[in-house]
C-alpha positions in Angstrom: 11.3 14.4 52.4 8.5 15.8 50.2 11.2 17.2 48.2 13.6 14.3 48.3 11.2 12.0 46.8 10.3 14.0 43.7 14.1 14.4 43.1 14.7 10.6 43.4 11.8 9.9 40.8 13.1 12.6 38.5 16.9 11.1 38.8 15.7 7.5 38.2 13.4 8.5 35.1 15.9 10.8 33.7 18.6 7.9 33.7 16.0 5.5 32.1 15.0 7.7 29.3 18.6 8.5 28.6 19.7 4.5 28.6 16.5 3.8 26.5 17.6 6.4 23.9 21.1 5.3 23.4 20.8 1.7 24.1 18.4 -0.8 22.4 18.4 -3.2 25.5 16.6 -0.8 27.6 14.0 0.3 25.0 11.1 -1.4 26.8 12.1 0.3 30.2 11.7 3.8 28.4 8.4 2.7 27.0 7.2 1.7 30.6 8.6 5.1 32.0 6.7 7.0 29.3 3.5 4.9 30.3 3.9 6.5 34.0 4.7 9.8 32.5 1.5 9.8 30.9 -0.5 8.7 33.8 1.1 11.5 35.9 0.6 14.1 33.0 -3.0 13.0 33.0 -3.4 13.7 36.6 -1.6 17.0 36.1 -4.1 17.9 33.5 -6.9 17.0 35.9 -5.2 19.2 38.6 -5.0 21.9 36.0 -8.5 21.7 34.9 -9.7 21.8 38.5 -7.6 24.9 39.3 -9.0 26.9 36.1 -12.4 26.2 37.3 -11.7 27.2 40.9 -10.0 30.6 39.8 -12.6 31.5 37.3 -15.6 30.5 39.2 -14.4 32.3 42.1 -14.0 35.4 39.9 -17.5 34.9 38.5 -19.1 34.6 41.9 -17.3 37.6 43.2 -18.1 39.5 39.9 -14.7 40.9 39.8 -13.5 42.8 36.8 -13.5 40.7 33.7 -16.0 38.1 35.3 -17.9 37.9 31.7 -14.7 36.6 30.2 -14.3 34.2 32.8 -17.8 32.6 32.7 -17.2 32.2 28.7 -14.0 30.5 29.5 -15.7 28.1 32.1 -18.5 27.3 29.7 -16.3 26.9 26.8 -14.3 24.4 29.0 -17.1 22.4 30.2 -18.6 22.1 26.8 -15.4 21.1 25.0 -14.6 18.6 28.0 -18.1 16.8 27.9 -18.1 16.6 23.9 -14.6 15.4 23.8 -15.1 12.7 26.5 -18.2 11.2 25.6 -17.5 11.5 21.7 -20.9 13.0 21.0 -21.7 12.6 17.4 -18.3 10.8 16.6 -18.8 8.1 13.9 -17.2 4.6 14.9 -14.1 3.7 13.5 -14.6 1.9 10.0 -11.7 -0.6 10.3 -13.3 -2.0 13.6 -17.1 -2.3 12.5 -18.3 -5.4 10.9 -20.4 -4.5 8.2 -23.0 -6.8 6.8 -23.2 -8.4 10.1 -25.4 -8.6 13.2 -24.2 -9.1 16.7 -25.9 -10.6 19.8 -24.4 -11.1 23.1 -23.4 -14.5 24.2 -21.0 -14.8 27.0 -18.0 -17.0 26.2 -18.8 -19.3 29.3 -22.3 -19.9 27.8 -20.9 -20.8 24.3 -22.0 -24.6 23.9 -19.4 -25.9 21.6 -15.9 -27.1 22.5 -13.5 -28.6 19.9 -10.5 -30.6 20.7 -7.5 -32.1 18.9 -4.7 -34.4 20.2 -1.8 -32.2 21.3 -0.2 -30.4 23.9 0.6 -26.3 24.5 4.4 -25.8 23.9 6.4 -25.3 26.8 7.4 -21.6 27.1 8.5 -20.5 30.5 7.4 -17.1 31.6 5.3 -16.6 28.3 1.6 -16.3 28.1 -0.7 -17.3 25.2 -1.8 -14.5 22.9 -4.3 -12.4 24.3 -6.8 -13.1 21.5 -7.0 -16.8 22.4 -6.2 -16.6 26.2 -10.0 -17.4 27.3 -10.6 -20.1 24.8 -7.6 -22.4 24.4 -6.5 -24.9 27.1 -5.4 -28.5 27.5 -6.4 -31.6 29.2 -5.8 -35.1 29.2 -3.5 -34.9 26.1 -6.1 -32.8 24.1 -6.0 -29.2 23.0 -9.4 -27.9 24.0 -10.9 -24.6 22.1 -14.3 -23.0 23.1 -15.6 -21.1 20.2 -15.0 -20.9 16.5 -11.3 -20.1 15.5 -10.9 -16.7 13.7 -8.1 -16.0 10.9 -6.5 -13.4 13.2 -6.5 -16.1 16.0 -4.9 -18.5 13.8 -2.2 -16.0 13.1 -1.5 -15.3 16.7 -1.2 -18.9 17.3 1.3 -19.3 14.2 3.5 -16.7 15.7 3.4 -18.0 19.4 5.5 -21.0 18.4 7.3 -21.2 14.9 7.8 -24.7 14.8 6.3 -27.0 12.4 4.8 -29.5 14.7 2.9 -26.5 16.6 1.6 -24.9 13.5 0.4 -28.4 12.0 -1.5 -28.7 15.4 -3.0 -25.1 15.0 -4.2 -25.8 11.5 -5.6 -29.0 12.4 -7.5 -27.2 15.4 -8.5 -24.3 13.0 -9.9 -26.9 10.7 -11.9 -28.3 13.6 -13.2 -25.4 15.4 -15.3 -24.1 12.7 -19.2 -23.6 12.4 -21.2 -26.2 10.3 -20.3 -26.2 6.9 -23.9 -24.8 5.7 -23.0 -21.8 7.9 -19.2 -21.1 7.2 -18.9 -17.4 6.1 -22.3 -16.4 7.7 -21.7 -17.4 11.3 -19.1 -16.3 13.7 -18.1 -15.7 17.4 -16.1 -12.9 18.5 -14.8 -13.5 22.0 -13.7 -9.8 22.5 -17.3 -8.1 22.6 -18.5 -11.9 23.4 -20.9 -11.7 20.5 -22.4 -14.1 18.2 -22.5 -12.8 14.9 -24.4 -13.6 11.6 -23.9 -12.3 8.2 -27.1 -11.1 6.2 -30.6 -11.8 6.9 -31.4 -15.0 8.8 -34.4 -17.2 7.3 -36.8 -19.1 9.3 -35.2 -22.3 8.4 -31.8 -21.3 9.4 -33.1 -20.3 12.5 -34.5 -23.5 13.2 -31.4 -25.3 12.3 -29.3 -23.1 14.6 -31.7 -23.4 17.4 -31.7 -27.1 17.2 -27.6 -27.3 17.5 -27.9 -26.8 21.2 -30.6 -26.7 24.1 -28.8 -23.7 25.8 -31.2 -20.9 26.8 -28.4 -18.3 26.1 -27.5 -19.9 22.8 -31.5 -19.8 21.6 -31.7 -16.4 22.9 -28.7 -15.1 21.2 -30.0 -16.9 17.9 -33.5 -15.3 18.2 -31.8 -11.9 18.7 -30.0 -12.4 15.4 -33.1 -13.2 13.5 -34.9 -10.2 14.9 -31.9 -8.0 13.8 -31.9 -9.8 10.3 -35.5 -8.9 9.8 -35.6 -5.1 10.5 -36.5 -3.3 7.3 -34.6 -0.2 6.4 -35.6 1.9 3.3 -34.7 5.4 1.7 -36.0 7.4 -1.2 -33.8 7.6 -4.2 -34.6 10.7 -6.1 -32.9 9.0 -9.4 -32.3 5.2 -9.9 -30.1 4.1 -12.8 -31.7 3.6 -16.2 -31.4 -0.2 -16.1 -32.2 -0.7 -12.1 -35.2 -2.9 -11.7 -36.8 -4.6 -8.8 -35.7 -7.9 -10.4 -32.1 -6.4 -10.8 -32.1 -5.5 -6.9 -33.1 -9.2 -6.3 -30.4 -10.4 -8.3 -27.9 -8.5 -6.5 -29.2 -9.7 -2.8 -32.5 -11.5 -2.0 -32.9 -9.0 0.9 -32.9 -5.9 -1.7 -35.9 -4.4 -3.1 -37.0 -1.4 -5.1 -40.3 0.2 -6.0 -40.1 2.4 -8.9 -43.5 4.1 -8.3 -42.4 5.5 -5.1 -38.7 5.4 -5.9 -38.1 3.5 -2.7 -35.1 1.4 -2.0 -35.4 -1.1 0.8 -33.0 -3.8 2.2 -33.9 -6.5 4.9 -31.2 -6.7 7.7 -27.7 -5.1 7.3 -26.0 -4.5 4.2 -22.7 -5.9 3.5 -19.8 -4.0 1.5 -20.2 -6.2 -1.5 -23.9 -5.3 -1.8 -23.2 -1.9 -1.6 -20.5 -1.8 -4.2 -22.8 -3.9 -6.5 -25.6 -1.1 -6.1 -23.3 1.6 -6.9 -22.0 -0.3 -9.9 -25.3 0.4 -11.8 -24.1 2.9 -14.1 -22.1 2.4 -17.6 -18.4 2.6 -17.5 -16.1 5.4 -19.0 -15.4 4.5 -22.8 -11.8 3.4 -23.7 -9.3 5.5 -25.7 -10.4 6.1 -29.2 -8.5 4.3 -31.9 -8.3 7.6 -33.7 -9.2 11.3 -33.5 -7.8 14.3 -34.4 -5.6 14.5 -31.3 -4.0 11.1 -31.1 -3.1 10.0 -34.7 -3.4 6.4 -33.2 -3.7 4.5 -36.5 -1.0 2.1 -37.4 0.5 2.9 -40.9 1.8 -0.5 -41.1 -1.9 -2.0 -41.9 -2.6 0.8 -44.6 -2.3 0.6 -48.2 0.3 2.9 -49.8 -2.2 5.3 -51.3 -4.0 5.7 -47.9 -0.5 5.9 -46.3 0.4 8.8 -48.4 -3.0 10.7 -47.6 -2.2 10.3 -43.8 1.4 11.6 -44.1 -0.2 14.6 -46.0 -2.6 15.0 -43.3 -0.3 15.0 -40.5 2.0 17.6 -42.3 -1.1 19.9 -42.9 -1.8 22.5 -40.1 -4.7 21.7 -37.8 -7.9 22.7 -38.6 -9.2 26.2 -36.9 -11.8 26.0 -34.2 -14.3 27.6 -36.5 -14.1 24.6 -38.9 -15.9 21.2 -37.9 -14.0 18.4 -36.2 -14.4 15.1 -37.3 -14.3 12.2 -34.9 -14.2 8.5 -35.8 -15.5 7.6 -32.6 -19.4 8.0 -32.7 -19.7 8.8 -28.8 -17.2 11.4 -29.3 -18.7 13.0 -32.3 -22.2 13.1 -30.6 -20.7 14.7 -27.4 -18.8 17.3 -29.6 -22.0 18.1 -31.4 -24.1 18.4 -28.3 -21.5 20.9 -27.0 -21.2 22.7 -30.0 -24.9 23.2 -30.3 -25.2 24.7 -27.0 -22.5 27.4 -27.4 -18.9 27.9 -29.1 -15.8 26.6 -27.6 -12.4 28.5 -27.4 -9.6 27.0 -29.4 -7.8 25.9 -25.8 -11.0 24.5 -25.1 -11.3 22.2 -28.2 -7.5 21.1 -27.7 -8.7 20.0 -24.1 -11.5 18.2 -25.5 -9.4 16.3 -28.0 -6.5 15.6 -25.6 -8.8 14.6 -22.8 -9.5 11.1 -23.9 -5.8 10.1 -24.2 -5.8 9.5 -20.4 -8.7 6.8 -20.9 -8.0 3.3 -20.5 -7.3 1.0 -23.6 -8.5 -2.6 -24.7 -4.7 -3.6 -24.7 -4.6 -2.5 -21.0 -7.5 -4.7 -20.1 -6.5 -7.8 -22.1 -2.9 -7.6 -20.6 -4.5 -7.4 -17.1 -6.4 -10.5 -17.8 -3.5 -12.5 -19.0 -1.4 -11.6 -16.0 -4.2 -12.6 -13.9 -4.4 -16.1 -15.7 -0.6 -16.8 -14.9 -0.1 -19.8 -12.6 1.4 -19.2 -9.1 3.2 -21.8 -6.8 0.8 -23.2 -4.3 1.5 -22.6 -0.5 2.1 -25.8 1.5 0.4 -26.4 4.8 2.4 -26.7 7.9 1.2 -30.2 8.0 2.6 -31.1 4.4 5.9 -29.6 5.4 6.0 -31.6 8.6 5.3 -34.7 6.8 8.3 -34.0 4.4 10.3 -33.2 7.5 9.5 -36.5 9.2 10.1 -38.4 5.7 13.7 -37.2 6.0 13.7 -34.2 3.5 16.7 -32.0 4.3 15.5 -28.8 2.3 12.0 -27.9 2.8 10.4 -25.5 0.4 7.4 -23.5 1.6 6.0 -23.6 -1.7 4.7 -26.4 -3.9 4.3 -26.8 -7.7 3.0 -24.0 -9.8 -0.6 -24.0 -10.9 -1.2 -24.4 -14.8 -1.7 -21.2 -16.5 -4.9 -20.0 -17.8 -5.3 -18.2 -21.2 -7.9 -15.9 -22.9 -9.4 -17.8 -25.7 -9.9 -16.0 -29.3 -13.8 -16.1 -28.8 -13.6 -14.3 -25.3 -11.2 -11.8 -26.7 -13.3 -11.0 -29.5 -16.2 -10.7 -27.2 -14.3 -8.2 -25.0 -13.6 -6.2 -28.0 -17.0 -6.2 -29.2 -18.4 -5.1 -25.8 -16.0 -2.3 -25.5 -17.2 -0.8 -29.0 -20.8 -1.0 -27.9 -23.1 2.1 -27.0 -23.1 1.5 -23.2 -20.7 -0.4 -21.2 -22.0 -2.4 -18.3 -19.8 -4.8 -16.7 -22.5 -7.2 -15.8 -23.2 -7.4 -19.8 -19.5 -8.4 -20.3 -19.8 -11.2 -17.6 -22.9 -12.4 -19.2 -21.3 -12.5 -22.6 -18.3 -14.2 -21.5 -20.2 -16.7 -19.6 -22.0 -17.8 -22.9 -18.6 -17.7 -24.8 -17.1 -19.9 -22.2 -19.8 -22.4 -22.0 -22.2 -21.5 -19.3 -19.6 -19.8 -16.5 -17.1 -17.1 -16.7 -13.7 -18.3 -15.6 -12.8 -17.0 -12.1 -9.6 -15.5 -13.2 -11.2 -13.6 -16.0 -13.9 -12.1 -13.6 -11.4 -11.1 -10.8 -9.2 -9.5 -13.3 -12.3 -7.6 -14.8 -13.5 -6.5 -11.3 -10.0 -5.2 -10.1 -9.6 -3.4 -13.4 -12.8 -1.5 -13.5 -12.6 -0.8 -10.0 -10.2 1.9 -11.1 -12.1 3.0 -14.1 -14.7 6.0 -13.5 -18.2 5.7 -14.9 -19.4 7.5 -18.0 -20.9 10.3 -15.8 -17.8 10.9 -13.8 -15.7 11.0 -17.0 -18.0 13.8 -18.2 -17.8 15.8 -15.2 -14.1 15.6 -15.3 -14.3 16.9 -18.9 -16.4 19.6 -17.8 -14.0 20.6 -14.9 -11.1 20.4 -17.5 -13.1 22.7 -19.8 -14.0 25.2 -17.3 -10.3 25.7 -16.4 -9.3 26.2 -20.2 -12.5 28.7 -20.5 -15.8 29.8 -19.3 -19.0 27.3 -20.3 -22.3 28.5 -20.3 -25.2 27.0 -18.3 -26.6 24.6 -21.1 -23.1 23.3 -21.7 -22.5 22.5 -18.1 -26.2 20.8 -17.6 -25.3 18.7 -20.7 -22.1 17.7 -19.3 -23.1 17.2 -15.7 -26.8 16.0 -15.9 -25.8 12.4 -15.7 -23.3 12.8 -12.7 -26.0 14.7 -10.6 -28.3 11.6 -11.1 -25.4 9.4 -10.2 -24.3 11.4 -7.3 -28.1 11.3 -6.0 -28.0 7.6 -6.2 -24.7 7.2 -4.5 -26.0 9.5 -1.7 -29.2 7.3 -1.3 -27.3 4.0 -1.1 -24.8 5.4 1.2 -27.7 6.5 3.5 -29.2 3.0 3.2 -25.9 1.4 4.1 -25.5 3.5 7.3 -29.1 3.2 8.5 -29.2 -0.7 8.1 -25.9 -0.9 9.7 -25.8 -2.2 13.4 -22.8 -0.1 15.2 -20.9 -2.5 17.0 -18.3 -0.1 18.6 -19.8 3.2 19.2 -16.8 4.8 21.2 -14.1 3.6 18.6 -13.9 6.6 16.5 -11.5 9.4 17.1 -12.9 12.4 19.2 -11.8 15.0 16.3 -13.2 12.9 13.5 -14.2 15.2 10.6 -17.9 15.9 11.0 -18.0 15.5 14.8 -19.1 18.3 17.0 -15.6 18.7 18.6 -14.3 19.1 14.9 -16.9 21.6 14.1 -15.8 23.6 17.4 -12.3 23.4 16.4 -12.6 24.4 12.7 -15.5 27.0 13.2 -14.9 28.4 16.6 -11.7 28.1 17.7 -9.6 28.5 14.5 -11.5 31.8 13.6 -10.9 33.1 17.1 -7.2 32.1 16.8 -6.9 34.1 13.2 -8.4 37.1 14.7 -6.1 37.1 17.6 -3.1 36.8 15.3 -4.5 39.3 12.8 -4.8 41.7 15.8 -1.1 41.0 16.8 -0.2 41.8 13.1 -0.7 45.4 13.9 1.3 45.1 17.0 4.3 43.4 15.0 4.1 46.1 12.4 4.6 49.0 15.3 7.3 47.2 16.8 8.9 46.4 13.6 9.0 50.3 12.7 10.6 51.0 15.9 13.2 48.3 15.5 14.1 48.6 11.9 15.7 52.0 12.3 19.2 52.3 10.3 21.0 53.7 13.4 24.0 51.3 12.7 25.1 48.8 10.3 23.6 45.9 11.9 20.1 47.7 12.0 20.6 48.5 8.1 21.5 44.8 7.5 18.1 43.6 9.3 16.2 46.3 8.0 17.3 45.5 4.2 16.9 41.8 4.9 13.4 42.1 6.1 12.4 44.3 3.3 13.6 41.8 0.7 12.0 38.8 2.5 8.7 40.8 2.8 8.5 42.1 -0.7 9.6 38.7 -2.1 6.7 37.1 -0.7 4.2 39.5 -2.4 3.4 39.7 -6.2 4.9 43.4 -6.2 8.4 41.9 -5.8 7.8 39.9 -9.0 6.5 42.8 -11.0 9.3 45.3 -9.6 12.1 42.9 -10.8 10.7 40.5 -13.3 12.3 42.9 -16.2 15.6 41.6 -15.4 17.2 39.4 -18.1 18.0 35.9 -17.3 21.7 36.4 -16.7 20.9 38.7 -13.9 18.1 36.5 -12.9 19.7 36.1 -9.3 18.9 39.5 -8.6 15.2 39.3 -8.7 13.6 39.6 -5.6 12.0 36.1 -5.5 15.4 34.6 -6.0 17.0 36.7 -3.3 14.4 35.6 -1.0 15.1 32.0 -1.6 18.9 32.6 -1.3 18.6 34.4 2.0 16.0 31.8 3.3 17.9 28.8 2.4 21.3 29.7 3.2 21.8 32.7 5.6 18.6 32.0 7.7 19.3 28.1 7.7 22.8 28.8 9.2 21.4 31.4 11.8 18.7 28.5 12.7 21.0 25.8 13.1 23.3 27.9 15.4 20.3 28.7 17.5 19.2 25.0 17.5 22.5 23.8 18.6 22.5 26.5 21.5 19.0 25.1 22.6 20.2 21.7 22.6 23.1 22.5 24.5 21.0 24.3 27.0 18.6 21.5 27.3 21.5 18.9 28.2 22.9 21.1 30.8 19.4 22.0 32.4 18.6 18.2 32.3 21.9 17.2 34.0 21.3 19.9 36.4 17.8 18.6 37.4 18.7 14.8 37.3 21.8 15.5 39.6 19.8 17.6 42.0 21.4 20.9 41.6 18.6 22.6 40.3 15.5 22.3 42.5 13.5 25.2 41.3 10.6 22.9 39.7 9.9 21.7 43.4 8.8 25.4 44.1 11.6 26.9 46.1 14.8 28.0 44.3 17.8 25.8 44.2 18.0 24.7 47.8 
């Protein structure tokens, strides 16, 4: 009986997995079977781990031959198991964390607010409500009741639960009703899964008083008090170098919870830091300059705007050979001229480096790209109708209901705004906040939202001036050596920016309240488990395979003896493959002309690996597949019972 039951389980699981592989109707059966397989595999791993400890501990206590290796194995097993299970030092998963928010525990049954709208749950026999709202949504006396505040993901789940307009309209009315007070929308939220009340930013005393007055529940007041205390926690770091224009006033402009002391170089925040505040702190450096209108590498001057004499001079200049690197190079852009002069004063550049310097700025952004981005952002898009609007059209007898409404009017960039952008781009330092202030003045006090959004999206992809100079330094080093003075000249600003970014990131992490400490991957980069794998396991594995290389070489010497035709073919093929993987093969046959290029060792290596080796590999894989099918059928049909521990009977 103890062999019959495993045989029946294997037979049934095999049939289910085969059916799930070939038939889409049984796909869920296969998923359920794989879940049970994972459970059994986990139990098998536990039994295997226990057996490993039993065998090696017995060897250690008896001090048999090789007991020291067993002791090392047991210690490594226990340490790795403990670090992997408890996820020691693993950072939480970023997509699950709520940055800029503080959490306070509040059970769902203690949440004091319940909202209702007239309506009924749709009748779906055998179907449960979405898991995200199952404990909050109910119905009574013709009313749809919801305890808590409806989150966007909960609204989307309810939309997908029943795709009718009447139900979606009901969900929209419920989502509009089940919201925090208007003053706290965007700040206050309730998450049912961790059963936590959340507040974004730092709560003021007046806000605490208003929230406590919303309900007399002791649990509610306790949660509000905990959120207030979490929002008052001070976090500070020392910033070695602050941006040139960063002042305490600018810090408070970004957020009233931020503060900066120039004397002690202390950056401080009250409560958690949001992603927008972090981004605003990082964006305190001048942006990279646009592509120059003309310099000796681009010839970007339009001839249509030149007088005849100037056009002739330009054509003659383009026909003349380029200036030698010893001659001074003229740059129309003052920034490039000063940068070139500063490099030349600290040491000469090679001709290749001079060409790299000129061509490097061809990759920069242009004014026309920026203006086109703003124009595209101003194009009006059709408005999306709500489910209630489409339901009203249906009730009025409309036969074809369109989900999109009339298109919004286009918004254009005025000539004054365009001139402001062009003048700003030609200035000495490019700060985005300066451009927004100038556009606000040109627009009558406030920058249009489409321009502001387009600018932020565009310059999010543009590096800072310091980053551009660092990239230039890397490009020049690839073209030739730079002395220490030249590298310091190009990298000084980037070092300061990097130190500031590091300080802001440290402040962001220290001010954050971790919501899901075990949500990260056990092998996340930087974790202890990752460190053990990268710096202990992989070097040991590499050492083992390096030792095996000597055994492989010895075995190859014994096997590759050209005693017959097959051995000679094997020896010649192996020799070509090994030689083609090294630089020696390229040097030995690199002198062959192009019409005999197929005889070069590297080309022969590709030919053998892509044709002959692929054909042999496919034949082996076909044989393996047939063997797997035959073995699987024998196990499923009970013809092979060796896995039960005792032959075929």
